[in-house]
N, C-alpha and C positions, 0 to 999 in steps of 0.2 A: 948223485944226491941220494940220501937215504929217506925212508919213510918218515923218520923223526924230523929231519930237516924240512921236508915238504909240509908236514903237519904244523910246524912252527910258523909257517908263512901265512899271509892273508891274501885273499883275492884282490886283484887290481883291475881297473877298467881296461878292457882290450877291445879293439875294433880293427877290422880290416885284415887283409892277408898277411901284413907284416908281423902280426902277433900270432899267426898260425904256426904251430910246431911242425918241424920237418919230420919225415919218417924216422930218421936217425934219433932225433930228440924223443919222439914217442917211444921208440924201442928202449932207449936208455931209461926213461922215466917209468915205463911199465915194470922194469926190473925192481924198482923201489916200492911197488905196490903189488906184491904177490897176490894172486887170486883174481885180479882185474885182467880183462882181456879186451883186445881190440875187436869190435863187432860193428861192421857197417858204418865206419867213420865215428864211432863212439867208443868210449871205454865203459865196460859194464862188469858188474859182479852180482851174483845172487848169494844172499845170506840166508842161512837156515836157522830156525828157532824151534823151541820145544812146543810152544802153543801160541794162540792168538794174542794173549796179553803181552808176551815177550816181543812178538812181532810188532805190535802197535807201539810199544814203548820205544823200540828202535826207530820206527817210522817217525814218531814225534820228535825224537832226537835229531834225525836227519833233517826234518822240516825246520827245526830251530837253527841248526847249523847253516842250512841253506839261506835262511833269512839274514842271519848274522853276516855271512860272507857275500850276500847278494849274488849268489850263483846257485841256480836251482836245477836239480836233476829230474829226469823222468823216473818215476817209480811205478813198479808193478807189484802189487801186494796180494798175497794169499794168506791162508790160515796160519801157516808156519814158515813163510818165506817172504823175502822182499828182494826184488831185482832193482838195482840202482844203475842208471846209465847217465853218462855225462858227455856233452860236447858243448862247444861255444858257438852259438848261432852267429854272433857278431863277427867272428873270424872265419866262418865257413868251414870249421873243422875243430881240431883240438887245440886248446891253449894250456898254459901253465895252471890256470885256475881249475881245470878239470882234475889235474893230478893233485893239487893242493887239497881239494875237497875229497878226493878219493882217499888220501892219506888220513885226513881228519875223520872220515867215516870209519876207517879201519880202527883208529884209536878209540872212537866211540864204541865200536863193537867189542873191543877188548875190555871195556870197563865192567 
């Protein structure tokens, strides 16, 4: 699956271990979202910006996207950077929703 294919999808309700991705699925999907890394059971990426205004515009875009998809990341925001981390608490690990949102955020960053 490519980043464009992932970003064209929408998040779906997931719950329970049956919706948790396997290690092989996680590895395959990570290849579709370069720059994202597996960290302590989450996928995460830090984005760099020129200044605070650019950072906050990105954060607001991520917040809008998260509300639209009903899938919310953990954000760590600094003056010129934002770390975004995803996991799906309802499945106790990673789900397809995490990768769909990662791809959508990468597309948002490219705008």
